[in-house]
C-alpha positions in Angstrom: -8.9 235.1 123.8 -6.7 238.3 124.0 -3.5 238.1 126.1 -4.6 241.0 128.3 -7.7 239.0 129.3 -5.7 235.9 130.0 -3.3 237.7 132.3 -6.2 239.3 134.1 -7.9 236.0 134.6 -4.7 234.3 135.8 -4.1 237.0 138.3 -7.6 236.7 139.6 -7.2 233.0 140.1 -3.8 233.3 141.7 -5.0 235.4 144.7 -7.3 232.8 146.3 -4.4 230.3 146.3 -2.3 232.7 148.4 -5.2 233.4 150.6 -5.7 229.6 151.3 -2.0 229.2 152.4 -1.1 232.4 154.2 -3.7 232.5 157.0 -2.7 229.1 158.4 -0.5 230.5 161.3 -3.5 232.5 162.6 -5.1 229.2 163.7 -2.3 228.4 166.1 -3.5 229.5 169.5 -0.9 231.3 171.6 -0.5 230.2 175.3 -2.9 231.8 177.8 -0.2 233.8 179.4 0.6 235.4 176.0 -3.0 236.3 175.5 -3.3 238.1 178.8 0.0 239.7 178.4 -1.1 241.3 175.2 -4.7 242.0 176.3 -3.8 243.6 179.6 -2.8 247.0 178.3 -5.7 247.0 175.8 -7.6 249.6 177.9 -5.4 252.7 178.0 -5.9 255.0 181.0 -8.2 257.9 180.2 -6.6 261.3 180.3 -7.7 263.7 183.1 -9.5 265.8 180.5 -11.4 262.8 179.2 -12.5 261.9 182.7 -13.7 265.5 183.3 -15.5 265.6 180.0 -17.4 262.4 180.8 -18.8 264.1 183.9 -19.6 267.6 182.6 -23.2 266.7 182.0 -23.8 266.3 185.7 -25.3 269.6 187.0 -23.6 269.1 190.4 -20.1 268.5 188.9 -17.7 271.5 189.2 -15.6 271.4 186.1 -13.2 274.1 187.2 -12.4 272.4 190.5 -11.7 269.1 188.6 -9.4 270.9 186.2 -7.5 272.4 189.1 -7.0 269.0 190.8 -5.8 267.6 187.5 -3.2 270.3 187.2 -2.0 269.6 190.7 -1.7 265.9 190.0 0.4 266.6 186.9 3.4 267.4 189.1 5.5 264.4 190.3 8.8 263.8 192.1 10.4 263.5 188.6 8.7 266.5 187.2 8.8 269.1 190.0 8.7 272.1 187.6 6.5 272.2 184.6 5.6 274.8 181.9 2.0 275.5 180.9 2.6 273.5 177.7 3.9 270.5 179.6 1.0 270.5 182.0 -1.4 270.8 179.0 0.2 267.7 177.5 0.0 265.7 180.7 -3.6 266.5 181.4 -5.0 267.0 177.9 -6.5 270.3 179.0 -6.2 273.4 176.9 -3.3 275.7 177.6 -5.8 278.5 178.5 -7.4 276.3 181.1 -4.0 275.3 182.5 -2.9 278.9 182.7 -6.0 279.9 184.7 -5.6 276.9 187.1 -1.9 277.7 187.7 -2.7 281.4 188.2 -5.4 280.5 190.8 -3.1 278.1 192.6 -0.3 280.7 192.7 -2.7 283.3 194.1 -3.8 280.9 196.8 -0.2 280.0 197.7 -0.4 276.4 196.4 2.0 277.0 193.4 4.6 279.5 192.3 7.0 280.3 189.5 10.4 282.0 189.5 10.5 282.9 185.9 6.9 283.1 184.9 7.2 280.1 182.6 8.0 277.1 184.9 5.7 276.4 187.8 6.2 274.3 190.9 4.0 273.3 193.9 4.6 275.0 197.2 4.6 273.3 200.6 1.1 274.5 201.3 -0.1 271.8 199.0 0.7 269.3 201.7 -2.2 270.6 203.8 -4.6 269.0 201.3 -3.1 265.5 201.8 -2.6 266.1 205.6 -6.3 266.7 206.0 -7.0 263.3 204.6 -4.2 261.4 206.4 -5.0 263.0 209.8 -8.7 262.2 209.5 -8.1 258.5 208.9 -8.5 256.4 212.1 -5.9 254.0 210.8 -3.3 256.8 210.5 -3.8 258.3 213.9 -3.8 255.1 215.9 -1.4 252.7 214.3 2.0 254.4 214.6 2.9 252.9 218.0 2.1 249.4 216.7 4.1 250.0 213.6 7.1 251.3 215.5 7.0 248.3 217.9 6.9 245.9 214.9 9.9 247.6 213.4 11.9 247.5 216.6 11.1 243.8 217.1 12.2 242.9 213.5 14.9 245.6 213.0 13.4 246.5 209.7 11.2 249.3 208.3 7.5 248.7 208.2 4.6 250.5 206.5 0.9 250.6 206.1 -0.8 251.4 202.8 -4.2 251.5 201.2 -5.3 250.9 197.6 -6.0 253.8 195.3 -6.8 252.6 191.8 -3.8 250.7 190.5 -1.4 252.2 193.1 -0.8 251.9 196.8 -0.5 255.0 198.9 1.5 255.0 202.2 -0.6 256.2 205.2 1.9 255.3 207.9 5.6 254.3 208.1 8.2 253.4 210.7 11.6 253.7 209.0 14.6 251.8 210.5 16.9 251.5 207.5 16.6 252.8 204.0 16.9 249.9 201.5 15.3 251.4 198.4 16.8 253.9 196.0 13.7 256.1 196.5 12.8 257.7 199.8 9.4 256.5 201.0 7.1 258.3 203.4 3.5 259.1 204.1 1.8 259.9 200.8 4.3 258.0 198.7 2.8 255.9 195.9 4.0 252.7 194.3 2.4 250.3 191.7 0.2 247.7 193.3 0.9 244.8 191.0 4.6 244.4 192.0 4.5 245.3 195.7 3.6 243.0 198.6 1.0 245.4 200.1 -0.5 246.0 196.6 -0.9 242.3 196.1 -2.6 241.8 199.4 -5.0 244.6 198.6 -5.6 243.4 195.0 -6.3 239.9 196.3 -9.1 241.3 198.6 -11.0 242.8 195.6 -14.2 241.1 194.3 -13.7 239.1 191.2 -15.3 241.8 189.1 -13.2 244.6 190.6 -10.0 242.5 190.2 -10.6 241.7 186.5 -11.3 245.4 185.8 -8.0 246.3 187.5 -6.0 243.5 185.7 -7.2 244.9 182.4 -5.9 248.3 183.2 -2.4 247.4 184.6 0.6 248.3 182.5 3.1 245.5 183.3 6.3 247.6 183.4 9.5 245.6 183.9 11.2 247.2 187.0 13.6 244.2 187.2 14.1 240.9 185.4 11.9 239.4 188.1 8.9 241.6 187.7 5.6 239.8 186.8 4.8 240.6 183.2 1.3 239.2 182.5 -2.2 239.4 183.9 -2.5 235.6 184.0 0.6 235.2 186.1 -0.5 237.9 188.5 -3.9 236.3 188.7 -2.3 233.0 189.8 -0.2 234.8 192.4 -3.2 236.6 193.8 -5.1 233.4 194.2 -2.2 232.1 196.3 -2.1 235.4 198.3 -5.8 235.1 199.0 -5.4 231.6 200.2 -2.3 232.2 202.4 -3.3 235.6 203.7 0.1 237.1 203.0 2.3 238.1 200.1 6.0 238.0 199.5 7.6 240.0 196.7 11.1 239.1 195.9 13.1 241.9 194.1 10.3 242.7 191.6 10.2 246.4 192.2 13.9 246.9 192.9 16.8 244.5 193.0 17.9 243.7 196.5 14.5 244.5 198.0 12.4 241.7 199.5 9.1 242.4 201.3 6.2 240.7 203.0 2.7 242.0 203.6 -0.4 240.9 205.5 -4.0 242.3 205.3 -5.5 244.6 207.9 -9.3 244.2 208.4 -11.9 246.5 210.0 -14.5 245.4 212.5 -16.7 243.9 209.8 -13.9 241.8 208.3 -13.3 243.9 205.2 -9.7 244.4 204.2 -9.0 248.1 204.5 -5.2 248.3 204.4 -2.0 246.2 204.3 1.0 246.1 206.6 4.4 245.2 205.4 8.1 244.7 206.3 10.8 245.4 203.8 14.3 244.0 204.0 17.5 243.5 202.0 17.4 240.3 200.1 21.0 239.4 201.0 20.3 239.8 204.7 16.8 238.2 205.0 15.8 235.0 203.2 12.2 234.1 202.2 12.3 231.3 204.7 13.2 233.8 207.5 10.3 236.0 206.4 7.9 233.1 206.7 9.1 231.8 210.0 10.2 234.9 211.9 8.5 237.9 210.2 5.1 236.5 209.4 4.0 235.8 213.0 5.1 239.3 214.1 3.3 240.9 211.2 0.1 239.0 211.8 0.1 239.9 215.5 0.6 243.6 214.6 -2.2 243.5 212.0 -4.5 241.9 214.5 -3.8 244.6 217.0 -4.4 247.3 214.4 -7.7 245.6 213.4 -8.8 245.7 217.1 -8.0 249.4 217.2 -10.2 250.0 214.2 -13.1 248.3 215.9 
């Protein structure tokens, strides 16, 4: 037999031997927490443009309005001025569409530009959020209760509702500032690593919760931040059973917070009430023995106001 054929045959027979030995590590199952930690971000959040495109077949859906709202939401506290190109990247909308949206917002007084290239939102944009906040029964009736709880405990208190994977503050009584960011009505924080967020996530149906867990990006805000869906799932079971949540320096070092659910007349959890304190000043035991009864009483009072 010619040598070329012998080499070809030997090379063909050598490959299966490698294939039999190399795949062995794939049969070693990783721990459950590792599986969830990897699988949690598997569903990337859809861009505003993709969400709009998915609805454009609906004859009642107004695409131009949806694009304008997407452009407004592209602005954040960290990106207060954006160019047309930057907004286009953030929304995945075409530059032409972004240009028309910004022009319209500017003409209506919701946006402006000093140099014609970089745009920013004007104070009039607050009227959109104020219309929602002022129309909420919980926002118009809870402020006295919130301020009383803060005076009793000498700490800042807040009420928030769940909006997707974030909580949005709808009422706040500020006594002391303990976070590096200034929180107020309309502020947003991630739900997975905040006490109010966990109370609200724990109130979801099993199907809704699993959908949310699959979409959460477990960002490490501190070395204490929960980093996997499985760990968060375990914590939420405990929150559901205890009817309160404590988060210890997961969002920011030095910040410890406790939250309880607020229910409407039918018993459905509609919001969460929390107290935030400095970790060096208030222990977890103090929160459980002194703060929890006060928070539960305030939440019960608010629930009665909601009817």
